C-alpha positions as CSV (number, residue, x, y, z in Angstrom):
1,M,0.0,0.0,0.0
2,S,1.6,3.3,-1.1
3,S,1.0,6.6,0.6
4,E,0.6,9.9,-1.2
5,I,1.3,11.9,1.9
6,Q,4.2,10.1,3.6
7,L,7.7,10.2,2.0
8,S,9.2,6.9,0.9
9,K,12.7,5.8,2.1
10,E,14.0,6.6,-1.4
11,Q,12.5,10.1,-1.2
12,L,14.0,10.6,2.3
13,R,17.5,9.7,1.0
14,E,17.3,12.0,-2.1
15,N,19.1,15.0,-0.5
16,K,21.5,13.0,1.6
17,P,25.1,12.2,0.8
18,L,26.2,8.7,-0.3
19,R,26.9,6.6,2.7
20,D,30.7,6.3,2.1
21,E,30.9,10.1,1.8
22,Y,29.0,10.9,4.9
23,L,31.6,9.8,7.4
24,N,34.1,12.2,6.0
25,Q,31.8,15.2,5.9
26,P,32.2,17.9,8.5
27,K,29.8,17.7,11.5
28,I,28.7,20.7,13.6
29,P,31.1,21.5,16.4
30,L,28.9,20.2,19.2
31,V,29.8,17.4,21.6
32,V,27.4,15.5,24.0
33,V,29.1,14.2,27.1
34,L,27.1,11.6,29.0
35,D,28.1,11.7,32.7
36,N,27.5,8.1,34.0
37,V,24.4,7.5,31.9
38,T,23.9,3.8,32.2
39,N,20.6,2.8,30.6
40,S,21.1,1.2,27.1
41,Y,17.9,2.8,25.8
42,N,19.1,6.3,26.8
43,I,22.6,5.7,25.4
44,G,21.1,4.4,22.2
45,A,18.7,7.3,22.0
46,F,21.7,9.7,22.3
47,I,23.5,7.9,19.5
48,R,20.5,8.3,17.3
49,L,20.2,12.0,18.2
50,A,23.9,12.5,17.5
51,D,23.3,11.1,14.0
52,A,20.1,13.0,13.5
53,F,21.7,16.4,14.2
54,A,25.1,15.4,12.7
55,I,27.1,16.5,15.7
56,E,30.8,16.1,16.1
57,K,30.8,13.3,18.7
58,I,29.3,11.8,21.8
59,I,31.5,10.9,24.8
60,I,30.1,8.2,27.1
61,C,31.8,8.6,30.5
62,G,31.9,6.2,33.4
63,A,31.6,2.4,33.7
64,L,29.7,1.1,30.6
65,T,27.5,-1.7,31.9
66,I,25.8,-2.6,28.7
67,S,27.0,-5.0,26.0
68,E,27.9,-3.9,22.5
69,K,25.0,-5.9,21.2
70,K,22.5,-4.0,23.4
71,L,24.1,-0.7,22.3
72,R,23.7,-1.6,18.6
73,K,20.1,-2.6,19.1
74,A,19.2,0.5,21.1
75,S,20.8,2.8,18.6
76,R,19.2,0.9,15.7
77,N,22.7,0.5,14.1
78,E,23.2,4.3,13.7
79,A,26.3,4.0,15.8
80,K,28.3,3.4,12.6
81,W,27.5,7.0,11.5
82,V,28.5,8.6,14.8
83,C,31.9,9.3,16.4
84,I,31.6,7.7,19.8
85,E,34.3,7.9,22.5
86,Y,34.4,6.1,25.8
87,S,36.0,7.6,28.9
88,D,36.5,6.5,32.5
89,S,36.5,10.2,33.6
90,T,33.9,12.9,32.9
91,I,36.2,15.4,34.5
92,L,39.2,14.6,32.4
93,S,37.0,14.6,29.2
94,L,35.5,18.0,30.0
95,Q,38.9,19.5,30.9
96,I,40.3,18.4,27.5
97,L,37.3,20.0,25.7
98,L,37.7,23.2,27.8
99,D,41.4,23.3,26.9
100,Q,40.4,23.0,23.2
101,G,38.1,26.1,23.6
102,Y,34.7,24.5,23.9
103,A,32.0,26.2,25.9
104,V,30.5,23.7,28.4
105,F,26.8,23.6,29.5
106,G,25.4,21.3,32.1
107,V,21.8,20.2,31.6
108,E,20.7,20.2,35.2
109,L,18.3,22.2,37.3
110,C,20.5,24.2,39.7
111,H,20.4,27.3,41.8
112,Q,21.9,29.3,38.9
113,S,20.5,27.4,35.9
114,V,18.6,29.2,33.2
115,D,16.0,28.0,30.7
116,Y,17.7,26.4,27.8
117,K,15.9,28.7,25.3
118,E,17.4,31.8,26.9
119,V,21.0,30.7,26.0
120,N,23.0,31.8,23.0
121,Y,25.0,28.6,22.3
122,P,28.5,29.4,20.9
123,S,30.5,27.2,18.6
124,P,32.2,24.9,19.6
125,C,29.9,23.7,22.4
126,V,29.5,20.8,24.8
127,L,26.3,19.6,26.4
128,V,26.7,17.5,29.6
129,L,23.8,15.3,30.6
130,G,23.8,13.1,33.7
131,N,22.9,9.8,35.2
132,E,19.3,8.8,35.2
133,R,18.8,9.1,38.9
134,K,21.6,11.4,40.2
135,G,21.8,13.9,37.2
136,V,25.1,15.6,36.3
137,S,27.7,15.1,39.0
138,E,28.7,18.1,41.2
139,A,32.3,17.8,40.0
140,A,31.2,18.0,36.3
141,L,28.9,20.9,37.1
142,K,31.8,22.8,38.5
143,L,33.5,22.7,35.1
144,T,30.4,24.1,33.2
145,Q,30.2,27.7,32.3
146,Q,26.4,27.6,32.7
147,Q,23.8,25.2,33.9
148,I,20.6,25.0,31.9
149,H,17.3,23.5,32.5
150,I,14.0,22.8,30.8
151,S,11.1,24.7,32.5
152,M,8.5,22.2,33.8
153,F,4.9,23.4,33.9
154,G,3.3,20.3,35.1
155,M,3.6,18.5,38.4
156,G,6.8,16.5,37.5
157,N,10.2,17.9,38.2
158,S,12.2,16.3,35.4
159,L,12.2,14.4,32.2
160,N,14.0,11.2,31.1
161,V,17.6,12.1,30.3
162,S,17.3,11.2,26.6
163,T,14.1,13.2,26.2
164,A,15.7,16.2,27.9
165,G,18.7,15.7,25.7
166,A,16.6,15.7,22.6
167,I,14.9,19.0,23.5
168,V,18.1,20.9,24.4
169,L,20.2,19.3,21.6
170,A,17.6,20.4,19.0
171,E,17.9,24.0,20.1
172,C,21.6,24.0,20.5
173,A,22.3,22.3,17.1
174,H,19.8,24.7,15.4
175,Q,21.6,27.8,16.8
176,I,25.1,26.5,15.9
177,R,24.0,25.4,12.4
178,K,22.4,28.8,11.8
179,K,25.7,30.5,12.8
180,I,27.8,28.2,10.6
181,T,25.4,28.8,7.6
182,K,25.7,32.6,8.0
183,V,29.6,32.3,8.0
184,T,29.7,30.1,4.9
185,L,27.3,32.4,2.8
């Protein structure tokens, strides 16, 4: 049964590069650092998000407790299109990025955090997202230039880490891509 409204897979691929060319194409200078995120669904979702927004890389910090098979399944095999690094230390990874000139934002509700929509995200940029239960560690938050949050208008206080990451990543990637486009015109 063919649809006249929905796009086919072939139509979706029309404006995309060839698969062998894609890996060598520049990505936007945005890095996602996962501070002890442990759930395979969440890690897989971040890998899919990294691919969807064509960001530079994702750094998974802490003890990885899921198998490579679960990771591939959760990311729907999109891990092959994403630069993924593993690190034992969130702090060391953030310090390296800071030394390279990245601005670092912690996605965490804090005393000084601001709504993610109020931020002007520079390029290059890092978003740090934390553990499903504990959030971003205090040590990692101390290395951030700004803490950002998603305003909650219902009774809940937080969102799933991959849902929150998708919301903030979409805004951040949009702003950086817009700046890059202006520079290249």
